N, C-alpha and C positions, 0 to 999 in steps of 0.2 A: 315719437321714438323712431330712430333710424336703424335698419338692420345692420349687423356687424359685417363690414366688408373685409374680405380676405387680403392679407398682406401679399406682396409679390412672391414670396417663397412658399406660400400655403399650398399643400397638396389636396387636390380634389378628392382623393381617396379617404380623407378624414371625414367627409360629409356623410357617406353611407353609414358608418358606425354611429354617428350622431343621430341619424334617423332611426336606426335599429334600436337604440336605447329607448326611444319613445314607443316604437311599434311593438317591441317585445313586451313592454310593460302593459300597454293598453290591450294587447292580445289576450290578456287574462280573461277577457269577456267570454271567450269560447270555453273557459273552464268553469262556468257558473254551475253546471250540472253537479259538480262536486258538493256544492252547498245545499242542493235541493233536499236530499233525504234528512240531514240533520236539522235543517230549518223546519221541515214538515213535522218532525217528531218533537222538537223542543218548543215550537210555537204553535203547534196544532193547526198546521196549514194543509190545504189540499194541494195537489200537484199543479193545478191551474194557478193558485195563489202564489206558490213558490217560484213560478216562472215570471211573475210580474216585474221584478227588478230587472231581469235580463231583457224582457220585451221592451220596457220603457227605455232602457239604455240604448237599444238599437234604434228605436224611434228618435230619441234625442241625438244620436249620432248623425243621422241623416239631416235632421232639422238644424242642428248647430253647425254642421258643415256647410249647409246651404246658406244660412243667414250670416255665418261668420267668415265665409270664404273671402269676401272683399276686404275685411279687416286683416285677415292673414296676409293677403297680398300687399296691403298698404303698410302694415307694421313689420312684416318680415317673419322669418321662421323662429328667431329667438323669442320674440313676443308670444307667438303662437304656442311654442313648446312650454313656455312658462305658464301660460293660461291652462294648458292641458295638464301640466304637473299639479297645479293648485287644485283644479276641479277634480281630477281623477283621484288624487290622494285624499282630498277632503271627503270625497264620496265614501271611501272606505272608513274614514274616521267617524263620519255620521252614522254609517251602517254599524260600526262597532258599538256606538252608543245605543242604537236601536236594538241590537241583539242583547246587550247587557241588561237593558230595561224592559225587554220583551215588547218593544213597540215596533211592530212590523212596518208601520207606515214610515218610520224613520229609515228603515233599510231601503224601502222603495224610493224615498226621496233622495237618500244618499247615493246608493249605487245606481239607481235608475235615472234620476233627473240630474243631479249634480255631476256624478261620475259620467253619465252619458254625454254631457256637454264636453267633458274632458276627452272622451272618446272621439267625438266628431272633430274638434279643433286639433287634437293630436294626430288624427289620421291624415288630415290634409296638410299639416304643418310643413313637412319637408318636400312636398311633391314638386312645386314649381322650382324650388331651389335645386333639387336634384336634376331636373330636366335642363336647367340652365348650365349646370356644371358638366353635364354629359350630353351635349347636343348630338354627339356621334352615336350614342347608345342609350337613348332615353328609356327604352323598354327594360333593358338590363338594370339601369339605375333605379327606377321606381320599383322594379321587381325585387331588388335586394331589400329595400325598406319595407315594402308591403308584405314580403315573405315573413317578416318579424311578426306581423299581426296574426298570420296563420299559425306561426310556430309558438306564439306566446303561451298557448294552452299546454304545449308539451312540457313546459317548465312549470307553469302554474298548477296544473292538475296534480302531479305527484307531490309537489311542495305543499299545496293546500291540504291534500289528504293526509300527509304526514303530520302537519301541524294540528289538524283536527284529531288525529290519533293521540298526539302528545298532550294537547291542551284539554281534550275531551270534546265530544260531539254535542254537549249541551249548550245552552245559550251563552254561558260564560266562555266556553271554549271557542265558539264561533266568534264572539266579540274579540277575543285575544288574537285569533287568526286574522280577522279584518284589520286589527290594529297593526300587526306586524306587516301585512301586505301594504297597507297605506304608507307606512314609514319607509319600508324598503323600496317601493316603487318611486317614492319622492327622491331618494338618494340616487337611484339608477337613472331616472329621467333627468336629473340635474346634470349628468355627464353630457347628455345631448344638448342641453341649453348652453353649456359652457363651450362646447366644441363646434357648434354650427357656425358657418360663415356663408355669405353670399358672394358670387364672383364679381370682380371688377369689370365694368363694362368696357374698359379700354385694355383688357387683358390679352394674353397671348392667343394667337390663332391655333397653336398646336394643342390638340386635345390630349396628347399623351402626357403632357406636364403642365397643362393650362392652369395658371393661378386664377384665371377668370376667363370664361368663354365669352365671345362677343354676343351680347344679348340682343334680342328683338330684331332678328333678321327674318325676311320673308313675310308671309301673311301674318297679320296680327289682328285679333278681334277682341273687343272688350267683353266682359262678362254679361253686361246688360244687353249687348247686341247678340251675343251667342245664344241666349235663351229665346231669341226671336227667330232663330234659324231652324229649318227642318232637320238639319244635320244633328243639332243638339237633341231633338226629341226622338230622332231615329236611334241615336246612341242610348238615350234614356230607356227606350223599349228594349234594346239589345241587352243592356246591363240588367234590367229588371227581370227579363225572361231567363237569362243565364243564372242569376243568383237564385231565383225561385226554384229552378230545377235542381241546383246543387244543395240548397239549404233544406229542401224537402227530404233528402236522404240524410244529411248531416244531423238534423235535429232529432231524427227517430232511428238512428242507425242501429243501436243495440237491440231494441225490440223488433225492428224490421228483419234483421238476419235471423233472429230467434224464431219469429213467426214463419218465415219462408221455409225453414227446414224442420219445423216442429213435427210434421207428419211424415218425415222420412226416417230411414234407418240410421241416419247420422245427424241427430239434433245438435244444436249449438249450445254449449254451456254458457253460464254467465261470464266466466273468465275469458272464454273465447270471444264472446260478444264484445267485451271490454277491449280485447286485443284488436278487434276489427275497427272499433272507434279510433284507437291509436293509429292504426294504419291509414284511416281516412284523414286524420289530422296531418300525418306525414305527407300524404298525397296532395292535400290542400296547400301545404307549405312548399313542397317541391314544385308544384305547378306554377306558383307565383314567380319563381325565379326562372324555371326552365322554359315555360311557354312564353313568358314576356320577353326573354332573351331571344327566343326563336322568332318573335315578331319583328325584331330588328333586322332579321335576315329575309323573311318572306313577306313582310308587310302586315299592317294591322288588320285590314279587311280580310286578308287570307286566313289569319290566325283565328279570327272570329267565325269564319266559315267552318273551321275545324271544331271550335268549341260548340257551336250550335248544331252543325250538321252531324258530326260524329257523336255528339252528345245524344241526339235523338236516336241514333242507331243503337247506342249503348242501352238506353232506356227500353228500346224495343226488344233487344236481346234478353234483358232481365225479365221483361214481361212474358216473353215466349218460352224461354228455356232456363230462367234463373233458378227455379226450384228443383231442377234436375241435375244441376252442376254447381257445386259450391265454388270451385275455382272460377267458373265463368261469372257467377254473381259477384264475387269479390273483385275480380279484375275489372268488370264493367263499372262497379261502384267507385273503384279507385280512379279510373279514367274520368268519370263524371266529376269527382271532387277535385281532380287536378285541373279540369277546365273551370270549375268554380273559382279556385284560387287564381288561376291564370287570367281569368276575366277581370278580376279586381286589379291585378298588377298591370295589365296591358292598357286599360282604359285611359290612364293619364297620358300615355304616349300617343294614343289615338286622338285624344283631345288636342295635344300639342301639334300633331300633324295637321289637324283641321283648323284650329284657331290660333296657333302660335303660342309663344311663351308669355305674352304680355300679362294676362290675368288667368293663366291656366289653373292656378290653385283655386281661385274663386269659381271658375267654371266647373272644376271637378267637385267642389263642395255642393254646388247646385245639383249636379248629376247624381250625387249620392242619395238624394231623396228617393231614387229608384230602389236603393237598398232598404230604406225604411219600409216601403210597401212590400218588397219581396220578403223581408224578414217576418212579416205577418202572413203574407199570402202562401208561401211555401209550406210552412208547418200546418197552416189551417187546412189546406187542400188535403195533405196526407193524413193528418189526424182525424179530421171530420169524416172523411170517406171511410177510413179504417174503422172508426167507431160505429158508423152507420152500417157497414158490412157485417161487423161483429154482432150488432143487434139483430141483423137479419139472419143470423145463424151460420154465417160463413166463417172460415178460418184459414190459416196458412197463407199461401201466396195470394189467394183470391181476395184477401183484404186490401191489396194494393193495386190490383189490375186497373181499376178505373182511374186512380190517381196517376198511374204511370202513363196512361193514354193521354190524360190532360197535360202532363209534363211534356210529352212528345209534341203535342199541339202548340204549347207555349214556345218551345224551342224552334219550331217551324216559323212561328210569328217573328221571333227574334232574328232568324236567318233572313227572312224577307226584309225586315227593317234594316239589317246590315247591308243588304244589296242596294238599298235605296240611298245609301250615303254617297254624297258627291262633294266635290270641293265647294267651299263657301263662296257665295257670290261676292263680287268685289264691292258692292254697295255697303257691305257690313265691315269692310276693312277700315282701320283707323290710320291717320297720317303718321309717317315715321317720325316727324318732328315732335309730335305729341308724345310718342312712346319715349323718345330719348329725354325729353324734358321731364317727364314723370319720374323716370329712373334716377336722373341727376338730382331732382328735388328730394326724393326719398333718401338718397345716400348722403345728402348734404345737410339734412335736418339734424338739429342737436338731439342727442339721445335723452 
């Protein structure tokens, strides 16, 4: 299968909406918490059990992105978006069957395993294409698309809650909601499949109206070579530490702010805690486009210095003064979550700077295994320590002091890893003739 090549009059500004249609859909994953209470009550599940579909989905996201990255590069974005559409939508349909028949293992299989594969392939599907269309602003381009993953929950959460209210929160209502989501996302993602194009290698040099940007200029490194460089593993550590620090707050946001101010004169209500979660989602989304665009101006290494260094300061301020000032707690948490989102959106451009555009999607896929680990590590640190402190008789902000100190240490490790990033040694570069031949072959193969 050859990727669809843009005709001469094609506008590159049609590509970000194509990517957004996929990322806004798969961003539903961040709204899984809406389904936890009804699943627990209708299927008699514990909180740990009801989290299994989401946890497996994040693990499969990283693994499928790593193992499928090369196929995405070889077959192009339309193939990848089609695979993502089929897997993600099928996952909801299998989950609908599981809910209707009260077979929870089918929900884990559908949403977690099958849907998780759709998450991973869909997440990386537009990355290298966007970077090739926007060589002048790669951070902004990937930020626009990946912003959708952060913002998908802002649509999915109220929409899913309303459907559960209309259909009912029993197993039949959950099944109907899964069914509607699966069919609706299939239609929406189809728009991206139909709209996406890759640039012509012989296209215009003018980025303002480029029907195709010149591809494969400068340093180029294959995915197999990239994983053997210290730069790749330094970035792996950087991403893992940044995601761990952010997801530690995101996963436990509502109970955390409630605990912090439970012993004060201004406790936080359930509705206010829900509003705090919505604010964090907005910060996550805004950081993806805002900070990644800023990286085009100040450089990728500098923006990660901000994410990791300032992030550590924010955690320190919460640990020291968070329970005495609600505005300070909220502000610091919002900054940390904006760095969390910004880190995801900036890393593809960082990879492009180091390894070129030749197989940047495949390299990005392999790097996302850091997310799989962080998705388990962050919540584990915060929840396990909070439970342990509670069993020891502690309460309030003291439940989180130790975990915040650990997060500061992890961010410092990430900061050091970022400082160790250097240009890739020339022995890992591949010949320009091979790059051009590969691209020409991919664009000339019959569909």
